[in-house]
C-alpha positions in Angstrom: 106.1 3.9 -7.8 107.8 1.6 -5.2 105.8 -0.9 -3.2 105.7 -0.5 0.6 108.0 -3.0 2.2 107.2 -5.1 5.2 109.4 -4.1 8.2 107.7 -4.9 11.4 108.6 -8.6 11.8 105.2 -10.1 12.4 103.9 -11.1 9.0 101.3 -13.5 10.6 99.7 -10.6 12.5 100.0 -8.3 9.6 98.1 -10.7 7.3 95.5 -11.4 10.0 94.9 -7.7 10.5 94.6 -7.0 6.7 92.3 -10.0 6.4 90.1 -8.7 9.1 89.9 -5.3 7.4 88.9 -6.9 4.1 86.3 -9.1 5.8 84.8 -6.2 7.7 84.5 -4.1 4.5 83.7 -6.8 1.9 83.0 -10.1 3.6 85.0 -13.3 3.7 84.3 -14.1 0.0 86.5 -11.1 -1.0 89.6 -12.6 0.8 92.6 -13.6 -1.3 96.1 -14.5 0.1 97.6 -12.9 -3.0 95.9 -9.6 -2.3 96.9 -9.8 1.4 100.5 -10.4 0.4 100.4 -7.3 -1.9 99.0 -5.2 1.0 101.8 -6.4 3.3 104.4 -5.8 0.6 105.6 -9.4 0.6 105.8 -12.1 -2.1 102.5 -13.8 -2.9 103.8 -17.0 -1.3 104.7 -15.5 2.0 101.3 -15.7 3.7 101.1 -19.4 2.8 104.1 -20.1 5.2 101.8 -19.1 8.1 98.4 -20.2 6.9 98.9 -22.7 4.0 95.8 -21.5 2.2 92.6 -19.4 2.5 90.9 -22.0 4.7 93.9 -21.9 7.0 93.7 -18.1 7.3 90.0 -18.1 7.9 90.4 -20.9 10.5 93.1 -18.8 12.3 90.7 -15.8 12.3 87.9 -18.0 13.7 90.1 -19.4 16.4 91.2 -15.9 17.4 87.6 -14.8 17.5 86.5 -17.7 19.7 89.4 -16.9 22.1 88.3 -13.2 22.2 84.7 -14.2 22.7 85.6 -16.6 25.6 87.6 -13.8 27.3 84.7 -11.4 26.9 82.2 -13.9 28.2 84.4 -14.7 31.2 84.0 -11.1 32.4 80.2 -11.5 32.7 78.7 -12.5 36.0 75.6 -14.3 34.8 73.8 -15.7 31.7 72.0 -12.4 30.9 75.3 -10.4 31.0 76.9 -13.1 28.9 74.3 -12.2 26.2 75.2 -8.5 26.6 78.9 -9.3 26.3 78.2 -11.5 23.3 76.5 -8.6 21.5 79.4 -6.3 22.5 81.8 -8.8 21.1 79.9 -9.0 17.8 79.9 -5.2 17.5 83.5 -4.9 18.4 84.8 -7.7 16.2 82.4 -8.0 13.2 84.9 -9.6 10.9 85.7 -12.4 13.4 82.0 -12.9 14.0 81.3 -13.3 10.3 83.9 -16.0 10.0 83.4 -17.9 13.2 79.9 -19.2 12.4 80.6 -20.3 8.8 82.0 -23.8 9.3 82.1 -24.4 5.5 85.0 -21.9 5.4 87.0 -23.5 8.1 89.1 -26.5 8.9 86.9 -28.0 11.6 89.6 -30.3 13.0 92.2 -27.6 13.5 93.5 -28.0 17.1 93.6 -24.3 17.8 90.0 -23.8 16.5 88.8 -26.8 18.5 90.4 -25.6 21.7 89.1 -22.0 21.2 85.6 -23.2 20.5 85.7 -25.3 23.6 86.7 -22.3 25.7 84.0 -20.1 24.3 81.4 -22.9 24.7 82.4 -23.5 28.3 82.0 -19.8 29.0 78.6 -19.7 27.3 77.5 -22.6 29.5 78.9 -21.3 32.8 76.5 -18.4 33.1 74.1 -20.4 35.3 70.4 -20.5 35.2 69.5 -17.9 37.8 65.9 -17.4 36.7 64.6 -20.9 36.6 66.7 -23.4 38.4 64.3 -26.2 37.4 64.7 -25.5 33.7 66.9 -27.7 31.6 70.3 -25.8 31.6 71.1 -27.0 28.1 67.9 -25.6 26.7 68.3 -22.4 28.7 71.8 -22.0 27.2 70.5 -22.6 23.7 67.7 -20.1 24.2 70.1 -17.5 25.5 72.6 -18.1 22.7 69.9 -18.0 20.1 68.6 -14.6 21.4 72.1 -13.1 21.6 73.3 -14.5 18.3 70.1 -13.6 16.5 70.2 -10.0 17.8 73.9 -9.7 17.0 73.4 -11.0 13.5 70.5 -8.7 12.8 72.6 -5.8 14.1 75.6 -6.6 12.0 73.5 -7.0 8.8 72.1 -3.6 9.5 68.5 -4.9 9.9 68.2 -3.1 13.3 69.5 0.3 12.2 66.0 1.9 12.0 64.5 0.2 15.1 67.4 1.0 17.3 67.7 4.6 16.0 71.1 5.2 17.5 70.4 3.4 20.8 73.3 1.4 22.3 72.9 -2.2 21.1 74.2 -3.9 24.3 71.9 -1.8 26.5 69.0 -2.5 24.1 69.7 -6.2 24.3 69.8 -6.0 28.1 66.3 -4.3 28.0 65.0 -7.0 25.7 66.1 -9.7 28.1 64.3 -7.8 30.9 61.2 -7.7 28.7 61.3 -11.3 27.8 62.5 -12.9 31.0 61.7 -10.4 33.7 64.1 -8.6 36.0 67.4 -10.4 36.9 67.3 -12.0 40.3 
């Protein structure tokens, strides 16, 4: 049986896509450059030209994830909706989400990662504090991020399957923020 050959000209994207599939199905610990090369139909050394090693690949995934998160958050008008967009991002990009918040897997000084994290952080912080203008904005941001991240993590680890019982996660999160913080102003 012949191996499929790589024809589409974007090995970097092909390896990233295959890596995201593996992570979504089996987690980041299952990732192997050799396996990804086999899936792409290229030599085992080919992915190393783009990523050097596993940490480089995971760092590229995290940087892409933070860029996608920043874009998603930028579309939200306020802090509450940024939380809803955060949850939607986690549901839509579970493999990115798994990798982004595991710094031990990444090269923390990678320039692309540093820049992408800064963009996402800026978007997280730019939501404003519409409910309590006298509150410390840093603490409000931490509280909002903690709530959204905790909810998203529980959701992705399937700990909310029974309680949500098929309800839309983003809408449920919106309802939770209403219950916790009152109606948006």
